N, C-alpha and C positions, 0 to 999 in steps of 0.2 A: 503494500499499499503506499502510494505517495503521499507525503506531508510537506508542509512549507514552513520554513523558519526564516528569521533575518539573515541578511548576507554576512558573512565572516572573511576576514582577509584571506584564509585559507582556501576561499572558494573560487578565487580569482582565477587560476588556470582553467578549472572546468568550466567557469562562465565564458572565458575566451574560447574555450573549445566549441561550446554550443554556438557563439557569435560565428566563428570559423565555419560550422558545419552548415551554416544557412546562408553563406557566400556562393553563388552571386544572386540568387534568387530572391532572397528577403533582404539581404544587406549589401552594400558595395565594398569591397576590400578597403578602400579609402576610410570608410566609417570606424576602421577597427582602434585608430590611435585616438579617436573621441572616446569610444565606449572604454578603453584603458584607462583614459584621464578620469573619466567618470567613476570607475572602480577604483582607482587609487585615492580618489576624493573622499570615499564612503568611510565611515559613517557620518561625516560632518556635513553631508549635503542635507541639511534640515531646513525647513520642516519636510518630512517625507521620510519614505523607507523605501528599502531594496530588499527582495525577498529570493529565496531560491526555492525551488521545488527538489525534495530529496527522495529517491525511491526505497524500497524496504532494505536494500543493501547499502543504504547510506550515500549513494552516488547522486550528484547533481545532475540533473536532467534539464534544467531550464531555470531561468532568472527573470525578474521583471520587478520595476518599481514605479513609485509615484512621487510628486512634489506638488506642495501646496503654493498657490499664489501668496503675495504678500499679505492680501486681505483674508485669506483663509477660506474664501467663499467659492472656489474653484480649485481642482486638483488636475495636473497633467499625469498621464501614464507615460513612462518613460523605459527605454531597452529591455523590452519585451521578448524573450526568445525560448525555444524549446530545441534541445538537440534534434537535428533533422529527423534521423531515424526513431526518434522517441514522439515525433509529431502523430497526433491523434490517439494518443493514450491517456487524456485527461489532466496532464501536466499543465497545459497552457489553461484549461478552465480552472484549475485548482490555484493558480497564480493570480488569475483575474479574480476570483472569488476572494481571495486574501486581501487583495488589494482593495477591492470596494467595500469589504469588512472593516479594514483599516481607516478608509476614508470616512465611510459612515459614523464610526466613533470619534472621528476628529469634530463632530457635531454641527457644523455651519456650513459644510461642503454642498452647494446647489447643484454644480455640474462636474462632469469629469470629461476631459479632452484628450484626444490622442492624435497623433499622425503615425501613420502605418502604411504599407504599401498596397497595392491592388491585390497581392497575393493572401493577404491576411484581413483584409476589410469584412470579407464574409463571415470571419470568426467573430469579429466584434458585433456585427449586425445581429447575430444571433442572440446576443445579450442585451440587445436594446440601442446600440450607438447607431447614431444616423449620421452618413456623409454629409458635411456642410461645405466642402471644397474638394476639389480634384486636379491636381497639376500633374499633368503628363511629364515624365521625365523628371519629377520634382526632387528626388533622392539621387538618381543616377541614370543614366540611359538604361530603359527598359524596366525603371522601377518608379513608378508612379508614385505621386504621395496623395493620400487620401486624408483628410483632415476630418476627424469624427468627434461626435459630442453626444454624452449621455446625461440626460436631466435626472437628477436624484429628486424622488418626493419626499 
């Protein structure tokens, strides 16, 4: 059974492996340095959290986080990924649910925003996210940027 927990520095290599497994379909290789910088700045990237999905054997299968805006009334999902060969096994759903639960616990968040590729947009649509903007090639050639929003009740 997969569980989630907060990211720890020892998870860095596993998170980078998950990133690499998703190049070039979901991420452009040029984005790796930004992701490394993001991981190296944790846990000081507050307010917000970064989670990992860990399988029954203790292996990190994915990671995902969120950040609150300065007013605390909206949150942005950031750097979500699951090991390519482990996709469609529930890890992404678990990470999404962990983030939404943590965001709801913040108390005043009214909407969650994210930017993802056309390849992952359908996943988020199943959870109520709505595309508000589409930028062809917005991340890299062949990787469109889909800006999406989920209103929280």
